[in-house]
C-alpha positions in Angstrom: 20.8 -19.0 -11.3 24.5 -19.0 -12.2 26.8 -21.5 -10.8 27.7 -21.2 -7.1 30.0 -18.5 -6.0 31.1 -18.2 -2.3 30.9 -14.9 -0.7 33.7 -13.4 1.3 36.7 -11.1 0.6 39.7 -10.9 -1.6 42.5 -11.5 1.0 45.2 -10.2 -1.3 43.7 -6.7 -1.6 45.3 -4.1 0.6 43.0 -3.0 3.5 40.8 -0.1 2.7 41.4 2.7 5.2 38.5 4.3 7.1 37.9 7.9 6.3 35.3 10.5 7.2 32.5 11.8 5.1 30.8 9.0 3.4 33.1 6.0 4.0 32.1 3.5 6.7 33.3 0.1 7.8 32.1 -2.8 9.9 34.2 -5.8 11.0 33.6 -9.5 10.4 33.4 -12.0 13.3 36.4 -13.8 11.9 39.0 -13.0 9.1 37.5 -14.3 5.9 40.8 -15.7 4.9 40.3 -18.5 7.6 36.7 -19.3 6.5 36.2 -22.7 4.8 35.5 -22.4 1.0 31.9 -23.4 1.5 31.3 -21.4 4.6 29.3 -18.1 4.2 30.8 -14.9 5.5 29.3 -13.5 8.7 29.8 -9.9 9.5 29.2 -8.0 12.8 26.8 -5.8 10.8 25.5 -5.3 7.3 25.9 -2.1 5.3 23.9 0.0 2.9 25.3 2.6 0.4 22.7 4.9 -1.2 22.5 8.4 -2.7 20.7 9.9 0.3 21.4 9.2 4.0 17.7 8.9 4.9 17.3 6.1 2.4 20.5 4.4 3.6 19.2 4.7 7.1 16.0 3.0 6.1 17.8 0.1 4.6 20.1 -0.2 7.7 17.0 -0.2 10.0 15.6 -3.1 8.1 18.9 -5.0 8.5 18.8 -4.3 12.3 15.3 -5.8 12.4 16.7 -9.0 10.9 16.0 -8.4 7.3 18.0 -9.8 4.4 19.9 -7.7 1.8 16.8 -8.1 -0.4 14.6 -6.7 2.3 16.9 -3.8 3.0 17.2 -3.0 -0.7 13.4 -2.8 -1.1 13.2 -0.5 1.9 15.9 1.7 0.5 14.2 1.9 -2.9 10.9 3.0 -1.3 12.6 5.6 0.9 14.5 7.0 -2.1 11.1 7.5 -3.7 10.3 9.9 -0.9 13.5 11.8 -0.4 14.9 11.7 -4.0 11.7 11.8 -6.2 13.6 13.3 -9.1 15.6 10.1 -9.6 13.7 6.9 -8.9 10.8 5.2 -7.2 7.7 3.1 -7.7 6.7 5.1 -10.8 9.8 3.8 -12.5 11.8 0.6 -12.9 15.2 -0.9 -12.5 17.6 -3.8 -12.6 18.6 -5.8 -9.5 21.5 -8.3 -9.0 21.3 -10.6 -6.0 23.8 -13.0 -4.5 22.7 -15.2 -1.6 24.8 -16.5 1.2 25.9 -19.5 -0.9 27.0 -17.2 -3.7 24.3 -17.9 -6.3 23.9 -14.8 -8.5 20.5 -13.8 -9.8 19.7 -11.1 -12.3 16.2 -9.4 -12.1 14.6 -7.2 -14.8 12.1 -4.6 -13.6 12.5 -2.4 -16.7 9.4 -0.6 -17.9 7.5 -1.7 -21.0 5.8 0.3 -23.8 2.0 0.1 -24.0 0.8 -2.7 -26.2 -0.5 -0.3 -28.9 2.8 1.7 -29.2 4.3 1.8 -32.6 7.8 2.4 -34.0 6.8 5.9 -35.1 5.8 7.0 -31.6 8.5 9.7 -31.4 8.3 11.0 -35.0 6.4 14.2 -35.9 3.9 14.5 -38.8 6.8 15.0 -41.3 8.6 11.8 -40.0 11.3 13.7 -38.1 12.2 12.9 -34.5 10.4 15.0 -31.9 12.5 17.4 -29.8 13.6 15.6 -26.6 11.8 17.8 -24.1 8.6 17.6 -26.2 8.7 13.9 -26.1 9.5 13.7 -22.3 6.7 15.8 -20.7 3.4 14.1 -20.7 2.1 10.6 -21.4 3.9 9.8 -24.6 7.1 8.9 -22.7 5.6 6.8 -19.9 6.3 3.1 -19.6 4.6 0.6 -17.4 6.4 0.9 -14.0 8.3 -2.2 -12.9 9.9 -1.6 -9.5 7.1 -2.9 -7.4 6.7 -6.0 -9.5 10.4 -6.7 -9.3 10.5 -6.0 -5.6 7.7 -8.4 -4.9 9.3 -11.3 -6.8 12.7 -10.7 -5.2 11.0 -10.6 -1.8 9.1 -13.8 -2.4 12.4 -15.5 -3.3 14.8 -13.9 -0.7 12.9 -11.8 1.8 12.7 -12.7 5.5 10.7 -9.8 7.0 7.0 -9.3 6.2 6.4 -7.3 3.0 4.5 -4.6 4.9 7.3 -4.1 7.3 9.6 -2.9 4.5 7.4 0.0 3.8 7.4 1.5 7.3 10.5 3.7 7.0 9.3 5.3 3.7 5.7 5.8 5.0 7.2 7.6 8.1 9.3 9.9 5.9 6.4 10.7 3.6 3.8 11.3 6.4 6.0 13.0 9.0 8.2 14.8 6.5 11.8 15.1 5.5 14.1 18.1 5.1 14.6 19.3 1.5 18.4 18.9 0.8 20.6 21.2 -1.3 20.6 18.6 -4.1 16.8 18.2 -3.9 16.3 21.9 -4.1 18.6 22.3 -7.0 16.8 19.6 -8.9 13.4 21.2 -8.3 14.8 24.6 -9.5 16.7 23.2 -12.5 13.9 20.8 -13.8 10.8 22.8 -13.0 9.3 22.0 -16.4 8.8 18.4 -15.2 9.0 18.9 -11.4 6.1 21.4 -11.4 4.2 20.0 -14.5 1.5 18.3 -12.4 -0.7 20.3 -10.1 -0.4 17.6 -7.4 3.4 17.9 -7.5 3.4 21.7 -7.5 1.3 21.6 -4.3 4.0 19.4 -2.6 7.3 20.9 -3.8 6.6 24.4 -5.0 5.2 27.6 -3.4 2.4 29.9 -4.6 5.0 31.9 -6.4 5.9 28.9 -8.6 9.4 28.6 -7.1 10.7 25.5 -5.3 10.2 25.5 -1.5 13.3 26.7 0.2 16.2 24.4 1.0 15.7 23.1 4.6 11.9 23.1 4.3 10.2 20.0 5.8 8.4 18.3 2.9 5.4 16.1 3.6 3.7 13.9 1.0 0.6 12.5 2.5 -0.6 11.2 -0.8 2.5 9.1 -1.2 2.2 7.9 2.4 -1.3 6.6 1.6 -0.2 4.9 -1.6 2.6 3.2 0.3 0.2 2.1 3.1 -2.1 0.6 0.5 0.7 -1.3 -1.3 2.0 -2.5 2.1 -1.4 -4.0 2.8 -2.3 -5.3 -0.7 1.1 -6.2 -2.2 1.8 -5.8 -5.9 -1.8 -6.3 -6.9 -2.4 -3.0 -5.3 -0.3 -1.4 -8.0 -1.0 -3.5 -11.1 -4.7 -4.3 -10.5 -7.6 -2.1 -9.3 -8.0 1.6 -8.7 -4.3 2.7 -8.9 -3.7 1.0 -12.2 -6.9 2.6 -13.6 -5.8 6.0 -12.4 -2.3 5.7 -13.8 -3.6 4.5 -17.2 -6.3 7.2 -17.4 -3.9 10.1 -16.5 -1.2 8.9 -18.9 -3.7 8.4 -21.7 -5.2 11.9 -21.2 -1.7 13.3 -21.7 -0.8 11.2 -24.7 -1.5 13.1 -27.9 -1.2 10.1 -30.2 0.2 6.6 -30.8 -0.7 3.9 -28.4 -2.4 5.2 -25.3 -1.7 3.3 -22.1 -4.5 1.1 -20.7 -5.1 -0.5 -17.3 -4.8 -3.9 -19.1 -1.2 -2.9 -20.1 -0.4 -2.3 -16.4 -2.0 -5.6 -15.3 -0.1 -7.5 -17.9 3.4 -6.3 -16.7 5.8 -9.0 -15.6 9.2 -8.6 -13.9 11.6 -11.2 -15.3 14.6 -13.1 -14.1 17.3 -12.9 -16.8 20.5 -14.9 -17.3 23.4 -13.4 -15.4 26.2 -11.9 -17.5 29.7 -12.5 -16.2 33.2 -12.3 -17.6 36.8 -12.7 -16.4 38.9 -9.6 -16.2 42.4 -10.4 -15.2 42.1 -12.5 -12.1 38.6 -11.2 -11.2 35.1 -12.4 -12.2 32.7 -9.6 -12.8 28.9 -10.0 -13.1 26.6 -7.3 -14.4 23.2 -6.8 -16.0 22.5 -8.1 -19.4 19.9 -7.0 -22.0 17.7 -5.0 -22.2 20.5 -3.2 -20.3 23.8 -2.5 -22.1 25.5 -2.4 -18.7 27.3 -5.8 -18.7 28.4 -5.8 -22.3 29.8 -2.2 -22.2 31.5 -2.6 -18.8 33.0 -6.0 -19.5 34.0 -5.3 -23.1 35.8 -2.1 -22.1 37.7 -3.9 -19.4 38.7 -7.1 -21.2 39.8 -5.1 -24.3 42.4 -3.5 -21.9 44.0 -6.7 -20.7 46.9 -6.3 -23.1 48.0 -3.2 -21.2 49.3 -2.8 -17.7 46.8 -0.2 -16.6 47.8 -0.7 -13.0 51.5 0.3 -13.6 50.4 3.4 -15.5 48.3 4.7 -12.6 45.5 7.3 -12.4 47.8 10.2 -13.2 48.9 8.9 -16.6 47.4 10.5 -19.7 48.2 7.3 -21.5 46.1 5.2 -19.1 43.1 7.5 -19.8 43.8 7.4 -23.5 43.7 3.6 -23.5 40.4 3.7 -21.4 38.9 6.1 -24.0 39.9 3.9 -26.9 38.4 0.8 -25.3 35.2 2.7 -24.6 34.9 3.7 -28.2 35.0 0.1 -29.3 32.6 -1.1 -26.6 30.0 1.7 -27.3 30.2 1.0 -31.1 28.9 -2.5 -30.4 26.5 -1.3 -27.8 24.8 1.2 -30.2 24.2 -1.4 -32.9 23.2 -4.5 -31.0 21.8 -3.9 -27.6 18.0 -3.9 -27.1 15.2 -6.0 -25.5 16.2 -9.7 -26.0 12.5 -10.6 -26.1 12.2 -8.7 -29.4 15.8 -8.7 -30.9 18.5 -11.4 -30.9 21.3 -9.8 -28.9 24.7 -11.6 -29.5 25.8 -11.3 -25.9 28.0 -14.5 -26.1 29.7 -13.3 -29.2 30.2 -9.7 -27.9 31.8 -11.0 -24.7 33.9 -13.8 -26.3 37.4 -13.4 -24.9 39.0 -14.0 -28.3 36.7 -11.4 -29.9 37.5 -8.9 -27.2 41.2 -9.5 -27.4 41.0 -9.0 -31.2 39.2 -5.7 -30.6 41.7 -4.7 -27.9 44.6 -5.3 -30.4 43.2 -2.3 -32.4 44.2 -0.1 -29.5 47.7 1.5 -29.4 49.3 3.4 -26.5 50.8 6.0 -28.8 48.0 6.9 -31.2 44.3 7.1 -31.7 42.1 4.8 -33.9 41.0 6.8 -36.9 37.6 5.2 -37.1 35.7 2.9 -34.9 32.8 0.7 -35.9 31.0 -2.3 -34.5 33.1 -5.5 -34.7 30.4 -8.1 -35.6 28.5 -8.3 -38.9 24.9 -6.8 -38.7 23.5 -6.6 -42.2 19.9 -6.1 -41.0 20.5 -3.6 -38.3 21.0 0.2 -38.4 22.2 2.8 -35.9 19.4 4.7 -34.3 19.1 8.0 -32.3 17.9 8.1 -28.7 18.6 9.6 -25.3 19.5 8.2 -21.9 18.2 8.2 -18.4 19.4 10.9 -16.1 17.0 10.7 -13.2 18.5 7.5 -11.7 19.8 6.2 -8.4 21.9 3.2 -7.4 22.1 1.5 -4.0 23.9 -1.5 -2.7 23.5 -3.8 0.4 25.5 -6.5 2.0 23.9 -8.1 5.1 25.5 -10.0 8.0 25.2 -13.4 6.2 27.0 -12.2 3.1 23.9 -11.7 0.9 24.4 -8.9 -1.6 22.1 -6.7 -3.5 23.0 -4.2 -6.3 20.0 -2.2 -7.6 19.8 0.6 -10.1 16.4 2.3 -10.0 15.2 5.1 -12.4 12.4 7.3 -13.6 14.7 8.4 -16.5 15.0 12.2 -16.7 14.7 14.3 -13.5 11.1 13.9 -12.3 10.4 11.6 -15.2 7.4 12.6 -17.4 6.3 15.2 -14.9 3.0 13.3 -14.4 2.2 12.5 -10.7 -0.2 9.9 -9.5 -0.7 8.9 -5.8 2.2 11.2 -4.7 4.8 9.7 -7.0 6.2 10.7 -10.4 5.7 8.5 -13.4 8.8 7.8 -15.5 9.6 8.9 -19.0 11.5 5.7 -19.8 10.2 5.3 -23.3 12.5 8.1 -24.5 15.3 5.5 -24.0 14.1 4.0 -27.2 15.6 5.1 -30.5 13.5 7.9 -31.9 14.4 6.7 -35.4 12.9 3.3 -36.1 14.8 2.4 -39.3 17.5 3.8 -41.6 18.2 2.9 -45.2 15.7 0.1 -45.0 17.3 -1.6 -42.0 15.5 -1.7 -38.6 17.0 -0.2 -35.5 17.3 -2.8 -32.7 16.1 -0.4 -30.0 13.1 0.9 -31.9 9.7 1.3 -30.1 7.4 -1.7 -30.2 4.4 -2.6 -28.1 5.3 -4.4 -24.9 9.0 -3.9 -25.5 11.5 -2.7 -22.9 13.8 0.2 -23.9 17.6 -0.3 -23.8 19.3 1.0 -20.7 22.8 1.8 -19.6 22.2 0.7 -16.0 25.0 -1.5 -14.7 24.6 -3.0 -11.2 27.7 -5.0 -10.7 29.3 -7.7 -8.5 33.0 -8.4 -8.4 34.6 -11.7 -7.2 38.3 -12.2 -6.4 40.5 -15.1 -7.6 39.4 -17.1 -4.5 35.7 -16.9 -5.7 34.7 -14.6 -2.9 32.8 -11.4 -3.1 35.0 -8.3 -3.3 32.9 -5.4 -4.4 29.3 -4.4 -5.0 28.9 -1.2 -7.1 26.7 0.7 -9.5 26.0 4.2 -10.7 23.5 6.7 -12.0 23.9 9.2 -14.8 22.5 7.9 -18.1 24.9 6.8 -20.8 27.8 7.6 -18.3 26.7 4.8 -16.0 29.0 2.1 -17.5 32.0 4.4 -17.6 31.5 5.4 -13.9 31.4 1.7 -13.0 34.5 1.1 -15.2 36.3 3.9 -13.5 35.5 2.5 -10.0 36.5 -1.0 -11.0 39.8 0.1 -12.5 40.4 2.2 -9.4 39.9 -0.7 -7.0 41.2 -3.6 -9.0 44.1 -2.1 -11.0 45.1 1.0 -9.0 44.4 -0.7 -5.6 42.6 2.4 -4.3 40.3 2.5 -1.3 36.7 2.3 -2.4 36.0 6.0 -1.5 39.1 7.1 -3.4 38.0 5.0 -6.4 34.6 6.6 -6.4 36.3 10.1 -6.3 38.3 9.4 -9.4 37.4 11.6 -12.4 35.2 10.3 -15.2 36.1 10.0 -18.9 33.3 9.3 -21.3 34.1 8.4 -24.9 31.1 6.8 -26.7 32.1 8.4 -30.0 35.1 10.1 -31.5 34.5 13.0 -29.1 36.0 12.5 -25.6 34.3 14.1 -22.7 36.3 14.6 -19.5 34.9 15.7 -16.2 35.0 19.4 -15.9 37.2 20.7 -13.1 38.9 17.3 -12.6 42.6 16.3 -13.2 41.5 15.0 -16.6 40.8 18.6 -17.8 44.4 19.4 -17.3 45.3 16.3 -19.5 43.4 17.6 -22.5 46.7 18.7 -24.3 48.3 15.3 -23.8 45.1 13.5 -25.0 45.0 15.8 -28.0 48.7 15.0 -28.7 47.8 11.3 -28.8 45.5 12.0 -31.7 42.1 12.6 -30.1 40.7 15.4 -32.3 37.9 16.4 -30.0 38.4 16.5 -26.3 36.1 18.7 -24.1 35.5 19.3 -20.5 31.9 18.7 -19.6 29.6 18.8 -16.5 28.2 15.3 -16.2 25.6 13.7 -14.0 27.7 11.5 -11.8 26.6 9.4 -8.8 28.2 6.1 -7.8 27.7 3.9 -4.7 29.6 0.9 -3.5 30.4 -1.5 -0.7 33.6 -3.5 -0.6 34.7 -6.5 1.4 38.3 -6.1 2.6 40.1 -8.0 5.3 36.9 -9.2 6.9 35.4 -5.8 6.9 32.6 -4.1 5.0 33.7 -0.7 3.7 31.2 1.5 1.9 31.2 4.9 0.2 29.0 7.3 -1.7 30.2 9.5 -4.6 31.6 12.7 -3.2 29.8 14.6 -6.0 26.5 13.5 -4.4 24.8 13.4 -1.0 25.5 9.6 -0.9 26.8 7.8 2.1 27.3 4.3 3.4 25.5 3.3 6.7 26.2 0.3 8.8 23.3 -1.5 10.5 
């Protein structure tokens, strides 16, 4: 655990106004500003923000039954598996940040691992060239050992209050009794039918005899998933990692793996969720904690922010092209370091301390100018034995946050990688295609790529579950996002919106997104940023394009003794009070 941090609110932040349509609030029993420094916050009710109301309701119900933030987060994850199968679930993995009522921060790694027999050439064809992405995705080659259930079990053992089986009941009810197919769910089934309908079991649940997705508004029932969840509720994690289900997963994945390291039941049994060191840094007067390696979330988010400390982003405001130019330049620097260094720390030495050293980041930030663009950006630390690789990023992802009455907080990003993962379904749930988050190229010019495939290794991720503490050491914001490599920039956008631009949390999540991992700047199509393209070009950015991006952020803030939550207006996400 990290050193103690006391939960509460940042009294100096302006109150966040209540609005309709995805923003909700609940009031504390006493203003946090009068609480003693060592006294935990106590709210009239807890709150859950998730990408689907049915899942948020499931978490809120667990809070009403007396569950902790950890209990509610597990119930939310399970319910999302039912109502948002394209994005996350027990067939995938994730990262979880927890803060208890005393303010101790824990960082949990439930990221999937490659089968023991996987080799660095897993995603190369016979001529040594990288496989086309979709070829690599569909089938067993892309499936990693799922980690969500193992991580949930460890977190529950440490911080749960309700019985394990009780947390499964909302999801079991949704799977067995049915849920209404939403517009976003229907669109995913139609857009990603190559994976969504790949498995006969999945086609029978979500598609008609004509091969088309069932109509929007259809009540979807998934009795196979209900039975799986009932079994896991009764048997615990052993029901997933040992016995019949593990053998079925391994056999089905192996049957669809054409070469290189077929998965075995022993691979599944050997999986371990890990507690990792928390990664925190100071940004202006705030302390921000996020997820370290094998995620690149913390280093990318924190580096981008700290590199901007020389500039008064707050005074510039969200309508300033110069502000967005500065954010783009800082992203370019952060992503250059990310691409070279970030990988599974059990296999590669990741220089997290050096990458987040304030002196180093201020030196990097000094390269940024308000009136011009850097001609070339490279990693800032020496790396004579590492090479840049080529890979892809998760898109089938979900984030959810919980704060309970006692001030316990959970920030969990869960994923199956692409929409509907590998397309393989076992027991009513899709299996991930997480291994395509590895670099397809294992080495270049004789130097190894840090994020190359290796047996038992976890692929790099962009997931960035995040906690923010104010200058008084009290919790201010819990936030995270989904959308592959754009996850860190969505979180950065939300943090700058709340911390620098003093926006209400729902308005911060509605801000447009700018994504600049390379010399090309991508701005959210149809947003105010698209209109700024001429100004960004005039500042020296040679390639600026408007792009549709997969964006989905969820957050809960603590403001003037109230919990205020929101879901991304681009999604079906909402915040629900218990």
